[in-house]
C-alpha positions, 0 to 999 in steps of 0.5 A: 328258365335259368336265363341270366341266372346261371353263370359262365365257369370261365369268366363269371358272366351271366349265360343267356339262351341262344337258338341254334340248328337248321330251324333254330329250334334247339336252345343252348345256354351260352356266354356272350361275354367270352364266347367260350362256354355253352351247354344245351338247355336240355342238359342244364335245366334237368340237372338244376331241377334235380339238385333243387328237388334234392335240396327241397325234398330229399333226405338231405333236405336243406332248410335254407334252400327251402326258405329262399325258394319260399321267399323267406329272408330270415336266414340271409338277414341273420347272416347280415347281423352276424357279419355286422357283429363281426365287423363291430368286433374288428372295428373295436380291436382296430380303432379303440386304443386301450389308452382311450378306455383303459384295460378293463373298459377295452376288455368289457367292450370286446366281451360285449361285442363278442356276446352280441356276435354269439347271440347273432350266431345262435339266432341264425341257427334257430329252426324256422317256425312251422307253418300253421294250417289255415282254418278258414274255409272261405276268404269271407270268414278268414281272419287277419292271421289266416290271410297273412298265412295264406299270402306267405304260403309258397305256390305249389 
């Protein structure tokens, strides 16, 4: 289930499933890059499943994990916007000289970029909208919004 997803703790390479045992029926996640790491599939997958269940369903439910598993990219997109805004501030500080735009111009340029960064951070922290219930009982009487919501609904 996690082949190519889990990584070696020593070298960082992807772990792959290898068969072992007399009849080759046992499985292990192993590092084929350094050859120093392996762990039984029977130990890894239940531990990962428990952590995902805790992040998705537990009292410490993490909305970002749920969003990623549902295919929602808004949080990752918002993080990119925050990074871009921070990069703009850094570029302004590093590349624009006070002699080029004057003290007032430099300060106002910096303030505008900081305001953009704060807006991006605020958008990143907005809660995800709640899914609305689909009202159509058949595909034939489903409207555009019902079809859209049905397509974006996570498989369960």
